[in-house]
N, C-alpha and C positions, 0 to 999 in steps of 0.2 A: 629348799625352803618349804615348810608347811605353814600355811597361814589361814586364818579365818577371813571371812569377808568384811569383818569390822576393821576400820582404820585404813590407813593408806597403803599398807604392805600388799594388800590384795590387788592394787592397781599396778604394782611392779611385777608381780608373779604372773607368768604366762602358764596357766593351769595345764599340766601334763607335759610341758616343755622345760620350764625352768623351776618347777616345783608344783606343789598342790595347793589349791585354795578350797577349803572345806567349810562345812556349816555346823558341825557338831563335834563333841568330844569323841564319840566313837569313830568318826571319820578322821580325826587327828591321829588317833591310835593306829588305825589301818594304814594311813599314809606313812607314818613313821616306821611301822613294821615293814612296809613295802620297801622303803629306802634302806633300812638297816639290813634287810635280807637280800637286797640287790645292789651291792656297792657300785657296780658298773653303771647302773641307772642313776644312782645318786651322783656319781662323778659327772655323767653327761648332763644331768639337770643343773648341777653346780656350774659347769662350764657355760651352759646356755644362759644361766642367770647372770653370770659375770659379764658375758658379752652384751646382754640386754641392758644391764645397768651402765656399763661403760658407754654404750651407744646413746642412751637416753639421759644420763645424769652426770656427764663429765662437767667439770667446773666451767669450761669455756662456753658450753652450750647453755648451762644454767644462767650464767652471767648475761649472755646474749638474750635469752628469754626474758630475764628480769628487766634489762634495758628496754626491750621492746614493749613490755607492759608499762613501764614508766613513760616512755615516749607517747604511747597511745593515750594514757591518762592525761598527760600534759596537753595534747592536741584537743581532747574532749573538753578540758577545762578552759582552754584558750578560746574555744568556739562558743562558749556560753556568754 
């Protein structure tokens, strides 16, 4: 993954491990060239990114996090 710092993708990418987070168009180009010319690096980063997403964003974890947020909001509102 090559991402800019804008938006949420930058929060998912671990710069240098699961992809690159860059600030400018020239940096995007350099990062893409790096990955195209080093397919082993691209595969390693892709695998690292997949592991990161599965660990952080699986449906059971997201559901549990959402339930936790709702429960906290209910407690806050009940105490008012």
